[in-house]
C-alpha positions in Angstrom: 0.0 0.0 0.1 1.1 3.6 -0.6 2.9 5.4 2.2 0.8 8.5 2.9 2.6 12.0 2.6 1.6 14.1 5.6 1.9 18.0 5.9 2.0 20.0 9.0 -0.7 22.5 9.9 -0.5 25.6 7.9 1.4 28.7 9.3 -0.8 31.2 11.1 -1.2 34.8 10.1 -1.2 37.2 13.2 -1.8 40.8 13.4 1.4 42.7 13.5 2.8 43.5 17.0 1.1 40.4 18.7 -2.0 38.3 18.9 -4.0 41.3 20.0 -4.4 44.6 18.1 -2.0 47.0 19.7 -3.2 50.4 20.9 -2.7 52.9 18.1 -2.2 56.1 20.3 1.2 55.0 21.3 2.1 55.5 17.7 1.5 59.4 18.0 -2.0 59.8 16.6 -3.3 63.3 16.7 -6.9 64.0 17.9 -9.6 62.6 15.7 -9.9 64.7 12.5 -13.0 66.4 11.8 -15.1 64.0 9.5 -14.0 60.8 11.1 -16.8 59.2 13.0 -14.4 57.0 15.1 -11.0 57.4 16.4 -8.4 55.6 14.7 -7.9 53.0 17.3 -11.7 52.2 17.2 -11.6 52.1 13.3 -8.7 49.6 13.3 -10.2 47.5 16.2 -13.4 47.4 14.1 -11.5 46.4 11.0 -9.7 43.7 12.8 -13.0 42.2 14.1 -14.4 42.4 10.5 -11.2 40.6 9.2 -11.8 37.7 11.8 -15.3 37.4 10.5 -14.0 37.0 7.0 -15.1 40.5 5.8 -11.9 41.4 3.9 -13.6 44.2 1.9 -15.0 45.9 5.0 -11.7 45.6 6.9 -9.7 47.0 4.0 -12.2 50.1 3.7 -11.9 51.0 7.4 -8.0 50.6 7.5 -7.8 52.8 4.2 -9.7 55.4 5.9 -7.4 55.6 8.8 -4.3 55.6 6.4 -5.7 58.7 4.6 -5.4 60.6 7.8 -2.2 58.8 9.2 -0.3 57.5 6.2 2.7 56.4 8.2 1.1 54.8 11.3 2.8 51.5 12.0 -0.2 49.7 13.4 -2.4 50.8 10.4 0.2 49.8 7.8 0.8 46.5 9.6 -2.9 45.7 9.7 -3.4 46.6 6.1 -0.6 44.1 5.3 -2.6 41.5 7.2 -5.7 42.3 5.4 -4.1 42.1 2.0 -2.6 38.8 3.1 -5.9 37.3 4.2 -7.6 38.4 1.1 -4.9 36.8 -1.0 -5.2 33.5 1.0 -9.0 33.5 0.9 -9.7 34.9 -2.6 -6.6 34.6 -4.6 -5.8 37.1 -7.2 -2.9 39.6 -7.7 -0.2 39.5 -5.0 1.2 42.9 -5.8 -1.1 44.8 -3.4 -0.1 42.5 -0.5 3.6 42.9 -1.3 3.2 46.6 -1.5 1.4 46.7 1.8 4.2 44.7 3.6 6.9 46.9 2.1 5.2 50.0 3.2 4.8 48.5 6.8 8.3 47.2 7.0 9.6 50.6 6.1 8.0 52.3 9.1 8.4 49.2 11.4 11.6 47.4 10.5 12.0 45.7 13.8 8.6 44.3 14.2 9.0 40.5 14.6 5.2 39.7 13.9 5.3 41.8 10.6 8.1 39.5 9.4 6.2 36.4 10.5 3.2 37.6 8.4 5.5 38.2 5.5 6.7 34.6 5.8 3.1 33.7 5.5 2.7 35.7 2.4 5.8 34.1 0.7 4.5 30.7 1.7 1.0 31.4 0.2 2.9 32.5 -3.0 4.9 29.3 -2.9 8.3 31.1 -2.4 9.7 28.8 0.2 13.1 30.3 0.5 11.7 33.8 1.0 9.3 32.5 3.5 12.1 30.8 5.6 14.2 34.0 5.4 11.3 36.0 6.7 10.6 33.6 9.5 14.3 33.7 10.4 14.2 37.5 10.6 11.2 37.4 12.9 13.0 34.9 15.2 16.2 37.0 15.2 14.1 39.9 16.3 12.2 37.8 19.1 13.9 34.6 19.8 11.1 33.6 22.0 8.6 34.1 19.3 6.8 30.6 19.2 4.6 31.2 16.3 7.7 32.1 14.0 9.5 29.1 15.1 6.4 26.9 14.3 5.9 28.5 11.0 9.4 28.1 10.1 9.3 24.4 11.0 6.2 23.8 9.2 7.3 25.4 5.9 10.8 23.6 6.2 9.0 20.4 6.7 6.7 20.8 3.8 9.7 21.6 1.6 11.3 18.2 2.9 13.9 19.9 5.2 13.3 17.7 8.1 16.6 18.2 9.9 16.1 21.9 9.6 12.5 21.7 10.8 12.9 19.5 13.8 14.8 22.1 16.1 12.3 24.8 15.1 9.3 22.7 15.9 10.7 21.6 19.2 11.5 25.1 20.1 8.0 26.1 19.3 6.5 23.4 21.4 8.9 24.3 24.3 7.9 28.1 24.2 4.2 27.3 23.7 3.4 23.9 25.2 -0.3 24.5 24.5 0.3 25.1 20.8 -1.4 22.0 19.2 -0.2 22.8 15.7 3.3 22.8 17.0 3.0 19.3 18.7 1.2 17.8 15.6 3.8 19.2 13.1 6.6 18.0 15.3 5.1 14.6 15.4 5.0 14.5 11.6 8.4 15.8 11.3 9.7 13.0 13.7 7.8 10.4 11.7 9.6 11.5 8.5 12.9 11.1 10.4 12.0 7.6 11.4 11.6 8.3 15.0 8.1 6.8 15.3 7.8 6.3 19.1 8.7 10.0 19.9 6.3 11.0 17.0 3.5 9.2 18.7 4.2 11.0 21.9 4.1 14.4 20.1 0.9 13.6 18.2 -0.8 12.4 21.5 0.1 15.8 23.0 -1.5 17.5 20.1 -4.6 15.3 20.4 -4.8 16.1 24.2 -4.9 19.8 23.3 -7.2 19.6 20.2 -9.0 16.2 20.0 -10.5 17.1 16.6 -7.3 18.1 14.8 -7.5 16.3 11.5 -3.7 16.5 11.0 -3.0 14.9 14.4 -5.8 12.4 14.0 -4.6 11.3 10.7 -0.8 11.3 11.7 -1.3 9.3 14.8 -3.1 6.5 13.1 -0.5 6.4 10.3 2.3 6.3 12.7 0.8 3.6 14.9 0.2 1.4 11.6 3.8 2.0 10.4 5.3 1.0 13.8 3.1 -2.1 14.0 1.3 -0.8 17.1 -1.8 -2.6 18.5 -3.9 0.4 18.4 -3.7 1.1 14.7 -7.2 -0.2 13.8 -8.8 1.8 16.6 -6.9 5.0 15.8 -7.9 4.6 12.1 -11.4 4.1 13.1 -11.4 7.3 15.3 -9.8 9.2 12.3 -12.2 8.0 9.9 -15.2 8.9 12.0 -13.8 12.5 12.3 -12.7 12.6 8.6 -15.4 10.8 6.7 -14.3 12.5 3.4 -10.7 11.8 3.8 -10.0 9.0 1.2 -6.4 8.4 2.5 -7.7 7.8 5.9 -10.4 5.4 4.5 -7.7 3.5 2.8 -5.4 3.4 5.8 -8.4 2.1 7.9 -9.0 -0.6 5.7 -5.4 -1.8 5.7 -5.3 -1.6 9.4 -8.5 -3.5 9.8 -7.0 -6.3 7.4 -3.8 -6.4 9.7 -5.9 -6.8 12.8 -7.4 -9.8 11.3 -10.7 -8.5 10.0 -9.9 -9.1 6.3 -13.6 -9.3 5.3 -14.5 -6.3 7.0 -11.6 -4.5 5.5 -12.7 -5.5 1.9 -16.2 -4.6 2.6 -15.5 -1.1 4.0 -13.1 -0.3 1.2 -15.5 -1.6 -1.4 -18.2 0.7 -0.1 -15.9 3.6 -0.2 -14.9 3.0 -3.7 -18.4 2.6 -4.8 -19.3 6.0 -3.4 -16.3 7.4 -5.2 -15.9 5.6 -8.5 -13.2 7.8 -9.9 -10.9 7.1 -7.0 -8.2 5.2 -8.7 -5.9 4.7 -5.6 -8.9 3.1 -3.7 -9.4 0.7 -6.7 -5.8 -0.3 -6.7 -5.8 -0.8 -3.0 -8.9 -2.8 -3.1 -7.8 -5.1 -6.0 -4.5 -5.8 -3.9 -6.5 -6.7 -0.9 -9.0 -8.8 -2.7 -6.1 -10.7 -4.3 -4.2 -11.2 -1.0 -7.4 -12.6 0.7 -8.0 -15.2 -2.0 -10.3 -13.2 -4.3 -8.1 -13.5 -7.4 -11.0 -14.2 -9.7 -12.7 -11.0 -9.0 -9.9 -8.9 -7.7 -10.5 -6.0 -10.4 -14.3 -6.1 -10.1 -14.6 -2.7 -8.6 -12.9 -1.2 -11.7 -15.5 -2.9 -13.9 -18.4 -1.4 -11.9 -16.9 2.0 -12.0 -16.2 1.8 -15.8 -19.7 0.8 -16.5 -20.7 4.2 -14.9 -17.7 6.2 -16.4 -16.7 4.4 -19.7 -14.9 7.6 -21.0 -12.7 8.0 -17.7 -9.1 7.4 -19.0 -7.7 7.4 -15.5 -9.8 4.5 -14.5 -8.8 2.5 -17.7 -5.1 3.2 -16.9 -5.6 2.2 -13.4 -7.0 -1.2 -14.3 -4.3 -1.7 -17.0 -1.7 -0.9 -14.5 -3.3 -3.6 -12.1 -3.2 -6.2 -14.7 0.3 -5.5 -15.9 1.5 -5.8 -12.2 -0.3 -9.0 -11.8 1.0 -10.3 -15.2 -2.5 -10.7 -16.6 -1.2 -10.1 -20.2 -4.3 -11.5 -22.1 -6.5 -9.5 -19.9 -4.3 -6.4 -20.4 -4.5 -6.7 -24.3 -8.3 -7.0 -24.1 -8.5 -3.9 -21.7 -6.3 -1.8 -24.0 -8.6 -2.6 -27.0 -11.7 -1.9 -25.0 -10.4 1.4 -23.4 -9.6 2.8 -27.0 -13.1 2.0 -28.1 -14.9 3.5 -25.0 -12.5 6.5 -24.2 -10.8 7.3 -27.5 -7.2 6.9 -28.6 -4.4 7.4 -26.2 -0.6 6.6 -26.6 -0.7 5.0 -23.1 -3.5 2.6 -24.2 -1.3 1.6 -27.2 1.8 1.2 -24.9 -0.3 -1.2 -22.8 -1.4 -3.3 -25.9 2.4 -3.3 -27.1 3.6 -4.5 -23.6 0.9 -7.2 -23.6 1.9 -8.3 -27.1 5.5 -8.4 -26.2 5.0 -10.5 -23.1 2.6 -12.9 -24.9 5.4 -13.5 -27.7 3.7 -11.6 -30.4 5.4 -9.1 -32.7 5.4 -5.7 -31.0 8.5 -4.0 -32.4 6.7 -1.8 -34.8 4.1 -0.7 -32.1 7.1 0.4 -29.8 8.7 2.3 -32.6 5.6 4.0 -33.4 5.2 5.3 -29.9 8.5 6.8 -29.7 7.5 10.3 -31.0 4.8 10.4 -28.3 6.5 8.7 -25.3 10.2 8.7 -26.1 11.0 11.2 -23.2 9.3 8.9 -20.6 11.2 6.6 -18.4 8.4 3.9 -18.3 8.5 3.8 -22.1 12.1 3.3 -22.2 12.1 0.4 -19.8 9.2 -1.3 -21.6 10.9 -0.9 -24.9 14.3 -2.1 -23.7 12.7 -5.2 -22.1 11.0 -5.9 -25.5 14.3 -5.4 -27.4 16.1 -7.9 -25.0 13.5 -10.4 -25.6 13.8 -9.8 -29.4 17.6 -10.4 -29.1 18.6 -6.9 -30.0 20.9 -6.0 -27.2 22.7 -3.2 -28.9 19.5 -1.4 -29.5 18.2 -2.2 -26.1 21.4 -0.4 -24.7 20.9 2.6 -26.8 17.4 2.9 -25.5 18.1 2.3 -21.9 21.5 3.8 -21.2 20.4 7.5 -21.1 18.1 6.5 -18.3 20.7 4.9 -16.0 21.7 8.0 -14.1 24.5 8.3 -11.7 24.9 8.8 -7.8 21.8 9.3 -6.0 19.9 9.4 -9.4 20.9 6.0 -10.3 18.0 3.9 -11.7 18.4 0.5 -10.6 16.1 -1.1 -13.1 17.7 0.8 -15.9 21.1 -0.5 -14.9 19.9 -3.9 -14.7 18.5 -3.9 -18.3 21.7 -2.2 -19.6 23.8 -4.9 -17.8 21.7 -7.6 -19.5 22.3 -6.0 -22.9 25.9 -5.8 -22.2 26.0 -9.4 -21.2 24.1 -10.6 -24.3 26.5 -8.5 -26.4 29.8 -9.7 -24.9 30.5 -6.0 -23.7 33.4 -6.2 -21.2 31.6 -3.5 -19.1 29.3 -6.1 -17.9 32.0 -7.6 -15.7 32.7 -4.2 -14.2 29.0 -3.9 -13.3 28.3 -7.5 -12.2 31.3 -8.9 -10.5 29.7 -11.2 -8.0 32.9 -12.1 -6.4 33.5 -8.4 -5.2 30.0 -7.0 -5.0 28.0 -9.8 -3.4 28.6 -11.2 0.1 27.0 -13.6 2.7 27.7 -12.2 6.2 27.2 -14.3 9.4 25.2 -12.1 11.9 26.2 -11.8 15.5 22.8 -13.3 16.7 22.0 -16.6 18.5 20.0 -19.4 17.2 17.4 -18.9 20.0 17.2 -15.2 19.0 16.4 -16.1 15.5 13.8 -18.7 16.5 12.1 -15.9 18.7 12.2 -13.6 15.7 10.7 -16.3 13.6 7.8 -16.7 16.0 7.2 -12.9 15.9 7.1 -12.7 12.2 4.8 -15.6 11.8 2.1 -13.5 13.5 2.7 -10.6 11.1 1.9 -12.7 8.0 -1.9 -12.1 7.8 -2.6 -12.6 4.0 -3.5 -15.9 2.4 -1.8 -14.9 -0.8 1.2 -12.9 -2.2 0.7 -9.2 -3.2 0.2 -9.4 -7.0 2.6 -6.4 -7.5 5.4 -8.2 -5.8 7.8 -11.0 -6.9 7.1 -13.7 -4.5 5.0 -16.7 -5.5 3.5 -19.3 -3.2 3.8 -17.2 0.0 3.0 -14.1 1.8 4.7 -10.7 2.5 4.2 -8.4 5.6 2.7 -5.0 5.2 4.2 -1.8 6.2 8.0 -1.1 7.3 9.2 -4.0 9.4 12.2 -2.1 11.0 9.8 0.5 12.4 8.2 -2.1 14.9 9.4 -1.9 18.4 9.0 -5.5 19.2 12.4 -6.5 21.0 13.1 -9.5 18.6 12.8 -7.3 15.5 14.9 -4.5 17.1 17.6 -6.9 18.0 17.6 -8.2 14.5 17.8 -4.9 12.9 20.8 -3.9 15.0 22.5 -7.1 14.0 21.8 -6.5 10.3 23.2 -3.0 10.6 26.5 -4.4 11.8 26.4 -6.8 8.9 25.8 -4.0 6.4 28.6 -1.9 7.8 31.0 -5.1 7.5 29.8 -5.3 3.7 30.3 -1.7 2.9 33.8 -1.6 4.5 34.9 -4.5 2.4 33.8 -3.1 -1.0 36.4 -2.4 -3.6 37.7 1.2 -4.1 35.4 3.9 -5.0 34.6 4.3 -8.7 32.6 7.4 -9.4 31.1 6.0 -12.6 29.8 2.9 -10.9 26.2 2.8 -9.5 27.3 0.8 -6.3 31.0 1.8 -6.0 30.4 5.5 -6.7 28.2 6.2 -3.8 29.1 7.5 -0.3 29.9 5.0 2.2 29.5 6.6 5.5 26.1 6.5 7.1 23.1 4.6 5.5 19.4 4.3 6.1 16.7 1.8 5.2 14.1 2.6 2.5 12.1 -0.4 3.1 11.9 -3.5 5.2 9.6 -6.6 5.2 9.3 -10.3 5.7 8.6 -13.0 3.2 7.3 -16.4 4.2 7.4 -18.9 1.3 5.5 -22.3 1.6 6.2 -25.6 -0.4 6.8 -24.8 -4.0 7.3 -21.0 -3.3 9.7 -18.8 -5.2 10.8 -15.4 -6.0 10.8 -14.6 -9.7 14.1 -12.8 -10.9 13.8 -9.1 -10.2 15.7 -5.9 -8.9 14.9 -3.3 -6.3 14.3 0.1 -7.7 14.2 1.8 -4.3 17.7 0.6 -3.1 21.5 0.8 -3.3 22.1 -2.4 -1.4 19.5 -5.2 -1.1 19.3 -8.2 0.9 17.9 -11.5 2.1 18.3 -12.5 5.8 17.4 -16.0 6.5 15.2 -16.6 9.6 13.7 -19.9 9.3 14.3 -22.7 6.7 12.8 -26.1 5.9 14.7 -29.1 7.2 16.0 -31.3 4.3 14.3 -29.6 1.6 17.1 -27.1 0.5 19.9 -27.6 -2.0 20.5 -30.6 -4.2 21.5 -30.4 -8.0 18.7 -27.7 -8.6 19.8 -25.7 -5.6 16.3 -25.8 -4.1 15.6 -22.7 -2.0 18.9 -21.0 -2.7 19.4 -17.4 -3.9 20.4 -17.1 -7.5 22.1 -13.9 -8.6 22.5 -12.3 -12.0 19.9 -14.4 -14.0 17.5 -12.2 -16.0 13.7 -12.8 -15.7 13.0 -16.2 -17.1 10.1 -14.9 -19.2 12.4 -13.0 -21.3 13.7 -16.4 -22.5 17.4 -15.3 -22.8 18.9 -18.6 -21.7 21.4 -16.7 -19.4 22.2 -18.6 -16.3 22.8 -17.3 -12.8 26.2 -15.9 -12.1 26.3 -17.2 -8.5 24.3 -19.2 -6.0 24.0 -18.3 -2.3 23.0 -21.2 0.1 20.6 -19.9 2.7 21.6 -20.5 6.3 19.6 -19.3 9.5 21.4 -16.2 10.8 23.2 -15.3 7.5 22.6 -12.0 5.6 23.0 -12.0 1.7 24.0 -8.7 0.3 24.1 -7.6 -3.3 23.6 -4.5 -5.4 20.1 -3.5 -5.8 20.5 -3.4 -9.6 21.5 -7.2 -9.6 18.8 -9.6 -10.9 18.1 -12.1 -8.1 15.5 -14.7 -7.2 14.7 -17.8 -5.3 14.8 -21.3 -6.6 11.6 -23.3 -5.7 11.8 -25.9 -2.9 9.5 -29.0 -2.3 8.5 -28.6 1.4 8.4 -26.6 4.6 8.7 -22.9 5.5 11.3 -20.5 4.2 11.2 -17.2 6.0 13.3 -14.2 5.2 13.7 -10.6 6.2 14.6 -8.2 3.3 15.2 -4.6 3.0 16.7 -2.0 0.9 19.5 0.5 1.9 20.8 3.7 0.5 23.5 6.1 1.6 22.5 8.9 4.1 24.0 11.5 1.5 24.9 11.4 -2.2 
């Protein structure tokens, strides 16, 4: 299931000078001029009251009246800036009046921290993140104890993905204003992004204690609980769903949490009802299809798409959604039929034609002309290049495949693991010496014995068995004849899993320290070797006859298999039953290229290899084969 992206509560605009309108007589107002029915303080107080009620036009008129008599009054200029900001936030339109109002106010009050705080909010509204952060920094420099400015800085930095920068600002805001719910909720979301889920849960609990109906805190707390495998995930999602009945991401998370709690039938029913009420919700259809497949409803797992398309036959997004689902589940004949039906119902689209070409290629039909015909429309898209290169490999045209995919390989942090795998296969087929540079299993792969006892591994196996809730594998994953855990395994706080993670981290360090010298052009050897972090972690449990089809890991730099439990007497032999194969391309490409190396699984052993290297598991006859797998990337670079 998709990992939700959460944003913090939005920055709050405040009247310049503080949370209450400052007395204007302190700015040197003369007696009320003849013709004014209110003194300037009363006018501005009334304008602020109108602004709080949403009457931007009325507030603007009153402030403009004061400014006609007192054109340099700081409080009047500051309030006009706030009026223009509020109008822009609520009504949109030209930003020039708001920018001019702030410039005028700052000219007469250059040391007003609230004014710079609101200027930051203006820049945030305009999407100018750097300018917003600079304005908040100025506000903080003028008043280091300005909680709102710290909170706003942290929220905008967090939204921009600058989590390390956001964290101290949000911590400071929560310390200065311990009753500020939005500071705690944003702090919790920031900690979640940094992988500190236990502390994130505490911060979000503080936010909910202050504001029990906060949608951001409710949603965030449920997600954090689910991601760390907490026992309250289903109930927290239920609470969030009741408070946010129109939030489809919450509905999706609630269904997954319900499935994980053991109520798969209820999860399917609830998500199906939500999808029926929102037939254009493609993410919901995809999640429902996955859930149905995993609980054993493979014969009807795409039925929600069918119902929605009966209502909305011209909805191209729905057609593409069902075709993506069919491609992920390798239902190639069904994909070919859907591509044809989509063109008839929704009109021509190059993406429909690509689906037809992919299906034809996978079914062994001629598809070269179709791919070539799509190049003008889709040639600048990565997904097209990978599909075309895959077809060219199958068609035994390695030079053309290399020419198509090599521009997409990238380097450093931008390395594309699948593109490198396809290029490596083309080089291998063509006898290119660069293949040995890329796929040297003697130096780039390793089996590391973990510093963990047999009893500890047995305890870990018992914990993992309880997490395998599904009946079938996820259709968009590579295992066959088994199940895979949901979520991020290493976020769970169970002592056995924590102990295994720590041992694995030591094993990764050993592997990295033993790599050949740095080679800046190499997708593995060119990356930084200091710190590292996990980008995903999960457990796979294969039953008799289970296997992994050969694949790569697009989200990694290093990938793995850690052996937790193995069947007695069912492994090995002349066919290497249950062993890890390295370097063999997907068998459906029919290239006849064997594995470069085989790794024998042993409980307590960690196999490590480049994420771009094809790998799979040979089938075995009996018993249970349980592993923990993960992807790792450098902390920087």
